[in-house]
C-alpha positions as CSV (number, residue, x, y, z in Angstrom):
1,M,107.3,102.3,92.7
2,S,104.8,100.0,91.0
3,H,101.1,100.6,91.5
4,T,100.2,97.1,90.5
5,P,98.5,95.1,93.3
6,H,100.6,92.3,94.9
7,E,98.2,89.4,94.4
8,L,99.2,86.2,96.3
9,V,99.4,84.1,93.2
10,N,101.7,86.7,91.6
11,E,103.8,86.8,94.8
12,F,104.1,83.0,94.9
13,P,103.5,81.7,91.3
14,E,105.2,78.4,92.1
15,H,102.6,77.8,94.8
16,A,99.4,78.6,92.9
17,D,98.0,75.1,93.3
18,R,98.9,75.0,97.0
19,I,97.2,78.4,97.6
20,H,94.1,77.2,95.8
21,T,94.0,74.0,97.9
22,L,94.6,75.9,101.2
23,R,91.8,78.3,100.3
24,L,89.5,75.4,99.9
25,G,90.3,73.6,103.1
26,N,92.1,75.7,105.7
27,A,90.0,78.3,107.5
28,H,93.0,80.0,109.0
29,F,94.7,80.3,105.7
30,V,91.5,81.8,104.2
31,K,91.4,84.4,107.0
32,L,95.1,85.3,106.4
33,S,94.7,85.5,102.7
34,D,91.5,87.6,102.9
35,Q,93.2,90.0,105.3
36,Y,96.2,90.2,102.9
37,H,93.9,91.0,100.0
38,A,92.0,93.6,102.0
39,V,95.3,95.4,103.1
40,N,96.7,95.0,99.6
41,R,93.6,96.7,98.1
42,E,93.9,99.5,100.6
43,I,97.6,100.0,99.7
44,H,96.8,100.1,96.0
45,R,94.0,102.7,96.6
46,G,96.4,104.8,98.6
47,E,99.3,104.5,96.1
48,T,97.1,105.5,93.2
49,D,95.4,108.3,95.1
50,I,92.0,106.7,94.7
51,E,91.8,107.0,98.5
52,P,94.6,109.5,99.4
53,M,96.4,108.7,102.7
54,D,99.4,110.1,104.5
55,D,102.8,108.3,104.1
56,L,102.8,107.1,107.7
57,H,99.5,105.2,107.3
58,L,100.7,103.8,103.9
59,E,103.9,102.5,105.5
60,E,102.0,100.9,108.4
61,L,99.8,99.1,105.9
62,K,102.8,97.9,104.0
63,K,104.3,96.5,107.2
64,K,101.0,94.8,108.0
65,R,101.1,93.3,104.4
66,L,104.6,92.0,105.0
67,A,103.6,90.5,108.3
68,L,100.7,88.7,106.7
69,L,103.0,87.5,103.9
70,D,105.3,86.0,106.5
71,Q,102.4,84.1,108.0
72,I,101.2,82.9,104.6
73,T,104.7,81.8,103.6
74,E,104.7,79.4,106.6
75,F,101.8,77.6,105.0
76,L,103.6,77.3,101.7
77,D,107.0,76.0,102.9
């Protein structure tokens, strides 16, 4: 298991320019990406025991991150 945060630009390196453009001009995309980053940071803190959490909560956060990624992917396709 990697404890490296899953940043959007790392998840979609081929869409870095599109992500930047969407963050400048699409309020819904900004909201989704901000939520993704917040959940991602919380997962990272849990995985590295900076903020210990039980496995169930960590799995729920990972599912939420995947759901957000699905929504973000719709903007990038």
